[in-house]
Each structure stands twice: as C-alpha cells, then as structure tokens.
N, C-alpha and C positions, 0 to 999 in steps of 0.2 A: 444400445444401438440408436441411431438417429431415427426419430419418428417419421421423417419423410421417406427414408429408405423402407421402413416397415409398411407404410401405406402403399408405396409403389409395389413392394413385393406382394402385399395382399391383393392389390388390383390385378397384378399379373397372374397370381394364382386363381383368382376368381374368373378372369378371362379364360384361362385354361380349362377350368371346370365348365364354363358355359360352352366352350368349343367342343368338349367331349359330349356334353348334352345335345349339341346340335348334330354331331357326327353319328351318334348312336342310332337315331331313327332315320337317318338319311337313306334314301332308296338306291343311290347310285354307288354302292360299294363295288359292284361287279356289273359291267355292261358288255353285252354281246350283240352284234348286229348280223342279221342274216340278210344278205343282199340278194335280190332277184329282180324281177320286173317290178313295175310300179305297184301291183296288187299284192305281191308276196313279200315285199320288204318288211321286216319286222325287227324290233329291238327288244331284247330281253335284258332286264336288269334286276339285280338281287341286292339284298342287304342281309343283316344277320337274322331277320325275322320273317321275311317274305320274299316271294319271287313275283315279278310283274312282267307283262309283255304288252307292247303296243304294236300296231301295224300301221301301214301307210295311210289307212283311212281314218286313223285317230282313235280306234277302238282300244280301250285300255282295260286290261284284266290283271288282277292281283290275287294271289292266294298265299295264305300263311303256310309255313312248312308244316306238314301233317303230324310229324312225330319228332320228338327230341332225339330219340334213339336212332332215327333214320338219317340224321345229319352227319356230315363229316366231322371228324374229331377236331379239326382246326376251327370250324364254325362254332362248335360248342365251347371250345376254349376261348375263342374271341368274344363270344357272348359273356362268358364268366369274367374275363379280364376287363371288358368295358363296363360291366355293372360294378365290378370291384373298384374301377377307376372313379366312377361317379360317387360311390360311397366314401372312398378315401378322400376325394375332393371335398365332400360335405364335411367330413371330420376336420379336414384342413382349414376350411373356412371358419368353422366354429372355434377351433383352437386358436387360430390366428386373430380372430376378432377379440377373444378373451385376453390373449397374450400381448396385444399391442399396448404400448405405453399411453397412447392417447385415449384408450377406452377406460371406463370406470369399472367395468366388470372384473372381478378377481381381486379387488382391493388395491392397496398401495405397495404390495410386496413385489418390487421390480425384479428380484432374482427369480421368484416363482413365475412371474409374468414372462420373463425371458425364456425360461424353460418351456413354458406352454407355447409361446410363439415358435420356439425351435421345433417342438413336436408338430406344430401346424405346418411348418416348412417341410418337415420329413414326410408328412402326409401328402403334401403337394408333389414332392419328388416321387413318392410311390405311385401317385396317380399318373404322373407323366410316364413312369416306367411301365405301368400296366397298359396304358394307351399305346405307347410305342411298340411294345411287344405284340399286342393284339393287331394293330394295323399292319405292322411289318410282316407278321406271320400270314395274315390273310392275303396281302399283296404277293408274298413269295409263292403261295399256293396257286394264285391266279396266274402268275407268270410261268410257273412250272407247267401248269396245264396248257397254257397257250403255246409253249414251245415243244410240247410232247406230241410227236406225230401220230401216236396211237390213241390219243384222247378221244373217246367216243362222243363227247359233248359238242355243243355249238362252238 
C-alpha cells in the first residue's frame, strides 16, 4: 500500500480516537431545561458519569452517580462501549504504528507489517462501531423519553 495512504489512514484513526476521548468526559450528553421565572430557571445536564445542575444565578452543582447498579441499562452499556472504544483505538494506534511501511518497528518483513497494519485498521473500525452504537443508543433513549407523555422526569 502507498505510504501516504497509510499515514493519512493513521492520522484519521488517531483523530477518531482523540474525538472519542473528548466525548467520553463531556458533560453535555443530555441537557434538560426547566423554565420558570428568572429565579427558578435551571438547566440539568448529564453524561455517563455524573449529573449537574445550574440555576439562573450561576450556582453550579454536580454529583456523581451513586451506584453502578442504580443506573439504567443503556447508561451502563454506553459506559462499557465507550471505554471499549478507547481501548480498541489504543490497540489500533499501536498496531498501525508498527505496521506502517515508513516505521522501523517490526523489521523489514512487509507482508507481516501489512497484516499488522490491517489489524490496526480493524481495531479502528471496531472503535468506530462501539462509539456509534453507544452514542446512538443513548440518543435513542433520550428521544424516547422526550416523546413519552408519561415520563416522570424533567
């Protein structure tokens, strides 16, 4: 394979890994606003790890989820899938760096290097699949709760 294509593929895989790392601790996975008068307006936002609230005066309170077993199943699955995505991306970065033709790691056996680079690409694809499933499942549940007229939450 052309070394330029390998480098571009590596950079895109690395960029995807960085984006997963940025999205994982982001606080704004779910945002709810309770409108009222100026004093009672508040915003509640959650991610996979904690729930936060702010009011119109700027007071900001966060709390971590108290128990893993008290969480919804989709939140637990999204946590696991996002952590798996970070791990798979790490394996993809390492395998792709060893397997690229322009690297000296792994010796001069280009057939073996090609297979290692291919496995790195497979790790990046699995990372993307885990991320896509996690984010889509989380968004589906938020949308489902939003359109449910009997949902007791905010």
